[in-house]
C-alpha positions in Angstrom: 0.1 -0.2 0.2 2.8 2.3 1.0 4.4 2.0 -2.5 1.3 2.7 -4.1 0.5 5.8 -2.2 4.2 7.2 -3.0 3.5 6.6 -6.6 0.4 8.2 -6.8 1.7 11.1 -4.8 4.8 11.5 -7.4 2.1 11.4 -10.2 0.3 14.3 -8.9 3.3 16.3 -8.3 4.6 15.4 -11.8 1.3 16.6 -13.2 1.1 19.5 -11.5 4.6 20.5 -12.7 3.4 20.1 -16.0 0.2 21.9 -15.7 2.4 25.1 -14.8 4.0 25.2 -18.1 0.8 24.3 -20.1 0.3 27.7 -21.5 3.9 28.0 -22.7 3.6 24.6 -24.3 0.1 25.8 -25.9 1.7 28.5 -27.3 4.3 26.4 -29.3 7.5 26.8 -27.3 9.3 23.9 -26.9 13.1 23.4 -25.6 15.9 22.4 -28.0 19.3 21.0 -27.7 21.8 22.7 -30.1 25.6 22.9 -30.1 25.4 26.4 -28.3 23.2 24.6 -25.5 19.7 24.4 -24.6 17.5 27.0 -25.8 13.5 27.5 -25.6 12.1 28.4 -28.9 9.1 28.3 -31.0 8.3 28.6 -34.9 6.9 32.0 -35.8 3.6 32.1 -38.3 6.4 33.1 -41.0 8.2 29.9 -40.6 11.2 31.0 -38.7 12.6 30.0 -35.5 12.4 32.4 -32.6 14.3 31.9 -29.4 13.2 33.1 -25.5 14.7 36.4 -24.9 14.0 39.5 -22.9 15.8 41.9 -25.1 15.0 40.8 -28.5 19.0 40.0 -29.0 20.1 37.6 -26.9 18.6 33.9 -26.5 18.2 32.6 -22.7 20.7 29.9 -23.2 20.3 26.9 -20.7 17.5 28.7 -18.8 14.8 26.2 -17.7 11.4 26.6 -19.4 9.8 27.0 -15.7 11.9 29.8 -14.9 11.0 31.9 -18.1 8.7 34.8 -17.8 6.9 34.4 -20.8 4.6 37.5 -20.5 7.9 39.5 -20.7 9.3 38.0 -23.9 10.8 39.8 -26.7 11.9 36.8 -29.0 15.1 36.9 -31.3 13.6 35.9 -34.6 16.0 33.7 -37.0 16.1 35.3 -40.7 16.2 39.4 -41.3 15.6 40.2 -37.5 18.8 37.8 -36.7 20.5 39.4 -39.5 20.0 42.9 -38.2 21.1 42.1 -34.9 23.9 39.5 -35.4 25.3 40.2 -39.2 23.8 36.8 -40.3 20.4 35.2 -40.9 21.4 32.1 -38.8 20.8 30.0 -41.8 24.1 30.2 -43.4 25.8 28.1 -41.0 24.4 24.4 -41.0 25.2 23.9 -37.3 23.6 27.3 -36.0 20.7 26.9 -33.8 18.3 28.9 -36.3 19.2 26.3 -39.0 18.8 23.1 -37.1 15.5 24.6 -35.0 13.6 24.9 -38.5 13.7 20.8 -38.7 13.3 20.3 -34.8 
């Protein structure tokens, strides 16, 4: 009985953690693992990946999804936006996260 209760308690806690992140996941945010590290990103309506960022320039590398303030995000979008900020679209290099995230 004790093992069953422990398992049920674990499952309830796990479900609670998932529920906290549900709005972010529903908005299309996901975690990607790239050469540069782990980043939360989504694909825009235009088909370009956009990383979680607070300043529309620097991705939030290795920040867990549960610690991101989604209502404060100003994502960095690959393509023209990335070109304007970093001098490349992010698609020129096959190993760049922008290029890899399109097929993630």
